[in-house]
KEVEX-546209 format. One record per residue (C-alpha): residue in three letters; x, y, z. Coordinates in steps of 0.5 Angstrom, whole numbers, m for minus. Example, Ala and Ser with C-alpha at 12.3 -4.5 7.8 and 13.67 -1.06 7.14 Angstrom:
PT rest    xx    yy    zz
PT  ALA    25    m9    16
PT  SER    27    m2    14
# end
This chain:
PT rest    xx    yy    zz
PT  UNK  m140   m75   210
PT  UNK  m141   m68   211
PT  UNK  m134   m67   214
PT  UNK  m131   m70   208
PT  UNK  m135   m66   203
PT  UNK  m133   m60   207
PT  UNK  m126   m62   207
PT  UNK  m126   m63   199
PT  UNK  m129   m56   198
PT  UNK  m124   m53   202
PT  UNK  m118   m57   198
PT  UNK  m122   m55   191
PT  UNK  m122   m48   193
PT  UNK  m114   m49   195
PT  UNK  m113   m52   188
PT  UNK  m116   m47   185
PT  UNK  m113   m41   188
PT  UNK  m106   m45   186
PT  UNK  m108   m45   179
PT  UNK  m110   m38   179
PT  UNK  m103   m36   182
PT  UNK   m99   m40   177
PT  UNK  m103   m38   171
PT  UNK  m102   m31   173
PT  UNK   m94   m32   174
PT  UNK   m95   m36   167
PT  UNK   m98   m30   164
PT  UNK   m93   m25   167
PT  UNK   m87   m30   165
PT  UNK   m90   m30   158
PT  UNK   m90   m22   158
PT  UNK   m83   m22   161
PT  UNK   m80   m27   156
PT  UNK   m83   m23   150
PT  UNK   m80   m17   152
PT  UNK   m74   m21   153
PT  UNK   m75   m24   146
PT  UNK   m76   m17   143
PT  UNK   m70   m14   147
PT  UNK   m66   m20   144
PT  UNK   m68   m19   136
PT  UNK   m66   m11   137
PT  UNK   m59   m13   140
PT  UNK   m58   m18   134
PT  UNK   m60   m13   129
PT  UNK   m55    m8   133
PT  UNK   m50   m13   133
PT  UNK   m51   m14   125
PT  UNK   m51    m7   124
PT  UNK   m44    m6   128
PT  UNK   m41   m12   124
PT  UNK   m43    m9   118
PT  UNK   m40    m2   121
PT  UNK   m34    m6   123
PT  UNK   m33    m9   116
PT  UNK   m34    m2   113
PT  UNK   m29     1   118
PT  UNK   m24    m5   116
PT  UNK   m25    m3   109
PT  UNK   m23     4   110
PT  UNK   m17     3   114
PT  UNK   m15    m2   108
PT  UNK   m16     4   104
PT  UNK   m12     9   108
PT  UNK    m7     4   109
PT  UNK    m6     3   101
PT  UNK    m6    11   101
PT  UNK    m1    11   106
PT  UNK     3     6   102
PT  UNK     1    10    95
PT  UNK     3    16    98
PT  UNK    10    13   101
PT  UNK    11    11    94
PT  UNK     9    17    91
PT  UNK    14    21    95
PT  UNK    20    16    93
PT  UNK    18    17    86
PT  UNK    18    25    87
PT  UNK    24    24    89
PT  UNK    26    20    83
PT  UNK    23    25    78
PT  UNK    29    29    77
PT  UNK    33    23    76
PT  UNK    28    20    71
PT  UNK    27    26    67
PT  UNK    35    26    67
PT  UNK    35    19    64
PT  UNK    29    20    60
PT  UNK    33    26    56
PT  UNK    39    22    55
PT  UNK    35    16    52
PT  UNK    32    22    48
PT  UNK    38    25    46
PT  UNK    41    18    45
PT  UNK    36    16    40
PT  UNK    36    22    36
PT  UNK    44    21    35
PT  UNK    42    14    33
PT  UNK    37    17    28
PT  UNK    41    23    26
PT  UNK    47    18    25
PT  UNK    42    13    21
PT  UNK    40    19    16
PT  UNK    47    21    15
PT  UNK    49    14    13
PT  UNK    43    13     9
PT  UNK    45    20     5
PT  UNK    52    17     5
PT  UNK    50    11     2
PT  UNK    45    15    m3
PT  UNK    50    19    m5
PT  UNK    55    13    m6
PT  UNK    50    10   m10
PT  UNK    49    16   m14
PT  UNK    56    16   m16
PT  UNK    57     9   m17
PT  UNK    51    10   m22
PT  UNK    54    16   m25
PT  UNK    61    13   m26
PT  UNK    58     6   m29
PT  UNK    54    11   m34
PT  UNK    60    14   m37
PT  UNK    64     8   m37
PT  UNK    58     4   m41
PT  UNK    57    11   m45
PT  UNK    64    11   m47
PT  UNK    65     4   m49
PT  UNK    58     1   m51
PT  UNK    59     2   m58
PT  UNK    66     0   m59
PT  UNK    63    m6   m55
PT  UNK    57    m8   m59
PT  UNK    61    m7   m66
PT  UNK    67   m11   m63
PT  UNK    62   m17   m62
PT  UNK    60   m17   m70
PT  UNK    68   m16   m72
PT  UNK    72   m21   m74
PT  UNK    79   m18   m76
PT  UNK    80   m17   m68
PT  UNK    87   m19   m65
PT  UNK    87   m24   m60
PT  UNK    89   m18   m55
PT  UNK    83   m15   m57
PT  UNK    78   m20   m56
PT  UNK    81   m22   m49
PT  UNK    80   m14   m48
PT  UNK    73   m15   m51
PT  UNK    71   m21   m47
PT  UNK    74   m17   m40
PT  UNK    69   m11   m42
PT  UNK    64   m15   m43
PT  UNK    65   m18   m36
PT  UNK    66   m12   m33
PT  UNK    59    m9   m36
PT  UNK    55   m15   m32
PT  UNK    60   m13   m26
PT  UNK    58    m6   m26
PT  UNK    50    m8   m27
PT  UNK    51   m12   m21
PT  UNK    54    m7   m17
PT  UNK    49    m2   m18
PT  UNK    44    m7   m17
PT  UNK    46    m9   m10
PT  UNK    47    m2    m8
PT  UNK    40     0   m10
PT  UNK    38    m6    m6
PT  UNK    42    m4     0
PT  UNK    38     3     0
PT  UNK    31    m1     0
PT  UNK    26     1     5
PT  UNK    22    m4     9
PT  UNK    14    m4     8
PT  UNK    15    m3     0
PT  UNK    15   m10    m3
PT  UNK    13    m7   m10
PT  UNK    20    m4   m11
PT  UNK    25    m7   m15
PT  UNK    32    m4   m14
PT  UNK    33    m2   m22
PT  UNK    27    m3   m25
PT  UNK    23     2   m19
PT  UNK    16     2   m17
PT  UNK    12    m4   m19
PT  UNK     6     0   m23
PT  UNK     2    m7   m26
PT  UNK     3   m14   m27
PT  UNK     0   m16   m33
PT  UNK     3   m24   m32
PT  UNK     6   m24   m39
PT  UNK    10   m18   m37
PT  UNK    11   m12   m31
PT  UNK    10    m5   m32
PT  UNK    15    m1   m27
PT  UNK    16     7   m26
PT  UNK    24     7   m26
PT  UNK    30    12   m26
PT  UNK    33    12   m33
PT  UNK    40    13   m30
PT  UNK    40     7   m25
PT  UNK    36     3   m31
PT  UNK    42     6   m36
PT  UNK    48     4   m31
PT  UNK    44    m3   m28
PT  UNK    42    m7   m34
PT  UNK    46   m10   m39
PT  UNK    44    m9   m47
PT  UNK    41   m15   m51
PT  UNK    47   m16   m56
PT  UNK    43   m18   m62
PT  UNK    40   m11   m63
PT  UNK    43    m5   m67
PT  UNK    49    m2   m64
PT  UNK    49     3   m59
PT  UNK    51    10   m63
PT  UNK    53    16   m58
PT  UNK    51    21   m64
PT  UNK    44    18   m64
PT  UNK    44    19   m56
PT  UNK    46    26   m56
PT  UNK    41    28   m62
PT  UNK    36    25   m57
PT  UNK    39    29   m51
PT  UNK    39    36   m55
PT  UNK    32    35   m58
PT  UNK    29    33   m51
PT  UNK    32    39   m47
PT  UNK    29    44   m52
PT  UNK    22    40   m53
PT  UNK    16    43   m49
PT  UNK    13    36   m48
PT  UNK    15    33   m41
PT  UNK    17    26   m40
PT  UNK    20    21   m44
PT  UNK    16    18   m50
PT  UNK    14    10   m50
PT  UNK    17     5   m45
PT  UNK    24     2   m45
PT  UNK    23    m6   m46
PT  UNK    28   m10   m42
PT  UNK    28   m18   m41
PT  UNK    30   m21   m35
PT  UNK    37   m26   m36
PT  UNK    36   m33   m33
PT  UNK    43   m31   m31
PT  UNK    48   m26   m31
PT  UNK    52   m29   m37
PT  UNK    46   m30   m41
PT  UNK    45   m23   m44
PT  UNK    52   m22   m46
PT  UNK    55   m29   m46
PT  UNK    60   m27   m41
PT  UNK    61   m28   m34
PT  UNK    61   m24   m28
PT  UNK    55   m25   m24
PT  UNK    54   m24   m17
PT  UNK    51   m28   m11
PT  UNK    45   m23   m10
PT  UNK    38   m26   m12
PT  UNK    36   m20   m16
PT  UNK    36   m22   m23
PT  UNK    39   m17   m28
PT  UNK    36   m15   m34
PT  UNK    38   m14   m41
PT  UNK    35    m7   m45
PT  UNK    32   m10   m52
PT  UNK    29    m3   m54
PT  UNK    31     4   m51
PT  UNK    38     4   m50
PT  UNK    39    11   m54
PT  UNK    33    14   m49
PT  UNK    37    12   m43
PT  UNK    44    14   m46
PT  UNK    40    21   m47
PT  UNK    38    21   m40
PT  UNK    45    20   m38
PT  UNK    48    26   m42
PT  UNK    42    31   m40
PT  UNK    44    29   m33
PT  UNK    51    30   m34
PT  UNK    50    37   m37
PT  UNK    45    39   m31
PT  UNK    39    38   m35
PT  UNK    35    32   m33
PT  UNK    29    36   m31
PT  UNK    24    33   m26
PT  UNK    19    30   m31
PT  UNK    25    26   m34
PT  UNK    28    23   m28
PT  UNK    22    18   m29
PT  UNK    21    13   m35
PT  UNK    16     7   m36
PT  UNK    20     0   m36
PT  UNK    16    m6   m39
PT  UNK    20   m12   m36
PT  UNK    19   m19   m39
PT  UNK    21   m26   m36
PT  UNK    27   m29   m38
PT  UNK    26   m33   m45
PT  UNK    30   m36   m51
PT  UNK    34   m31   m55
PT  UNK    29   m33   m61
PT  UNK    23   m30   m57
PT  UNK    27   m24   m55
PT  UNK    28   m23   m63
PT  UNK    21   m23   m64
PT  UNK    19   m18   m59
PT  UNK    24   m13   m62
PT  UNK    22   m14   m69
PT  UNK    15   m13   m67
PT  UNK    17    m6   m63
PT  UNK    22    m4   m69
PT  UNK    17    m5   m75
PT  UNK    14     1   m73
PT  UNK    20     5   m71
PT  UNK    26     7   m76
PT  UNK    31     1   m75
PT  UNK    34    m1   m81
PT  UNK    32    m8   m84
PT  UNK    39   m11   m83
PT  UNK    38   m10   m76
PT  UNK    31   m14   m75
PT  UNK    33   m21   m72
PT  UNK    27   m23   m76
PT  UNK    27   m21   m83
PT  UNK    34   m18   m82
PT  UNK    41   m20   m84
PT  UNK    44   m27   m81
PT  UNK    49   m26   m76
PT  UNK    54   m28   m81
PT  UNK    52   m23   m86
PT  UNK    51   m18   m81
PT  UNK    58   m19   m78
PT  UNK    61   m18   m85
PT  UNK    57   m12   m87
PT  UNK    58    m9   m80
PT  UNK    66    m9   m80
PT  UNK    67    m7   m87
PT  UNK    62    m1   m86
PT  UNK    66     1   m79
PT  UNK    72     0   m83
PT  UNK    71     5   m88
PT  UNK    68    10   m83
PT  UNK    75     9   m79
PT  UNK    78    11   m86
PT  UNK    74    17   m87
PT  UNK    71    19   m81
PT  UNK    70    26   m83
PT  UNK    65    23   m89
PT  UNK    60    20   m84
PT  UNK    55    23   m80
PT  UNK    50    20   m74
PT  UNK    44    22   m78
PT  UNK    40    17   m82
PT  UNK    38    23   m87
PT  UNK    45    26   m88
PT  UNK    46    29   m94
PT  UNK    51    27  m100
PT  UNK    56    26  m100
PT  UNK    56    24   m93
PT  UNK    54    17   m91
PT  UNK    51    14   m84
PT  UNK    54     7   m82
PT  UNK    47     4   m81
PT  UNK    44     6   m88
PT  UNK    50     4   m91
PT  UNK    50    m3   m88
PT  UNK    42    m3   m89
PT  UNK    43    m1   m96
PT  UNK    48    m6   m98
PT  UNK    44   m11   m95
PT  UNK    38   m10   m99
PT  UNK    42   m10  m105
PT  UNK    44   m17  m102
PT  UNK    52   m16  m104
PT  UNK    54   m22   m99
PT  UNK    49   m26  m102
PT  UNK    50   m24  m109
PT  UNK    58   m24  m109
PT  UNK    59   m29  m104
PT  UNK    63   m25   m99
PT  UNK    65   m29   m93
PT  UNK    70   m24   m90
PT  UNK    70   m17   m89
PT  UNK    76   m16   m93
PT  UNK    73   m19   m99
PT  UNK    67   m14   m99
PT  UNK    72    m8   m97
PT  UNK    76    m9  m103
PT  UNK    70    m9  m107
PT  UNK    67    m2  m104
PT  UNK    74     0  m105
PT  UNK    74    m2  m113
PT  UNK    67     1  m113
PT  UNK    69     8  m110
PT  UNK    76     8  m115
PT  UNK    71     7  m121
PT  UNK    67    13  m119
PT  UNK    73    17  m118
PT  UNK    75    16  m125
PT  UNK    68    19  m127
PT  UNK    68    25  m132
PT  UNK    64    31  m129
PT  UNK    59    30  m135
PT  UNK    58    23  m133
PT  UNK    55    25  m127
PT  UNK    47    27  m127
PT  UNK    42    29  m121
PT  UNK    38    23  m124
PT  UNK    40    17  m120
PT  UNK    44    21  m115
PT  UNK    43    23  m108
PT  UNK    42    30  m109
PT  UNK    36    34  m112
PT  UNK    40    40  m116
PT  UNK    46    41  m120
PT  UNK    49    46  m115
PT  UNK    48    41  m110
PT  UNK    51    35  m114
PT  UNK    57    40  m116
PT  UNK    58    42  m108
PT  UNK    57    34  m106
PT  UNK    63    32  m111
PT  UNK    67    37  m109
PT  UNK    67    34  m102
PT  UNK    67    27  m105
PT  UNK    74    29  m109
PT  UNK    77    32  m103
PT  UNK    76    27   m98
PT  UNK    77    21  m103
PT  UNK    70    18  m102
PT  UNK    65    18  m107
PT  UNK    60    12  m105
PT  UNK    56    17  m102
PT  UNK    54    21  m108
PT  UNK    49    15  m111
PT  UNK    47     8  m109
PT  UNK    47     6  m117
PT  UNK    54     3  m115
PT  UNK    51    m3  m111
PT  UNK    48    m6  m117
PT  UNK    53    m5  m122
PT  UNK    60    m9  m123
PT  UNK    67    m6  m124
PT  UNK    68    m4  m131
PT  UNK    72    m9  m135
# end
């Protein structure tokens, strides 16, 4: 038993020594493992750092590569710069040439338009009075009526050509610009107000045929007065009514296919005629190169007559020419034809002024006095021939009066001297109707 205990002790000591050694080895291994783990972490961090640096390096390489490509492209572009500059210069020159050509064409078109307005304006001024009076006369031959219709058709065609020429010059971006009426200032609904060129308005419109006849002398008087006036611009506004189609205002044909509707002047024709004359004389000053125009939409002839009457009740238009309250078209035709034929016989005795002195007459005042005396109604005249024969009888009766039968009272003069001078002129020209209006109320002697 003692031997066994000793052996067990030895084995125990041997086991303890082994455990110590193993523990010591384990500790050494743990220390070594910790050191290796620390080195591994450092290596991983270094590897991560290297990877990041490698990525940055690749980015730098990519940038360098891109810069190299850009450099190559720049070198090529630098090589092409002279060619590009030359191409740009040529393009700029071509554009300048196109602009110059367009400006030249625009100027040429404007000059052509102005020449067109001038020619048509002159033609209108020369023919308008005869055209209007001819519409009222009944003694025209068939050939004269055919010529009248052609002139009327030509008037509408000329207005259409002027309208189209101005439309061709229209500037994009100006939707409120009308080819004839000019710049729209305000739209009132029932009418529109424009600022127009009087020359374009004169050549590019028709004239409403129921108003008083256009008189060249009246237009010339206005032109002369305006040239001397210290007041800038034109008084009032021109009144225009749009036509339902190109034939409505005149009764003739000759329209156009353009969309722009023509206008007919119902008030202001003599101011426009005066502007035309001033332009011909080189005296159409800048303030006179614009004129206000009120434009009414198309309407019935009766409504146009009402507007015309409203306008002219406050102006020196004769009663005979008022559509409302004036002579009927039939009576006006008889009065106008007789007065015009009398003027054709005695041109030296007719003056353009309404206030002309005796024994001179104004054709419109004569028409008006005969209307106020109701010659057509009282005597039942249905033709100008009958009225003219009656006028001749009155004139012959006055011619037979002795000197002593004439007196200042009842005459158109204010003194005996004036009466004597007037009678001398009347005898010289064989026209006595302008000495007095008494003959309007008297029948010829039996």
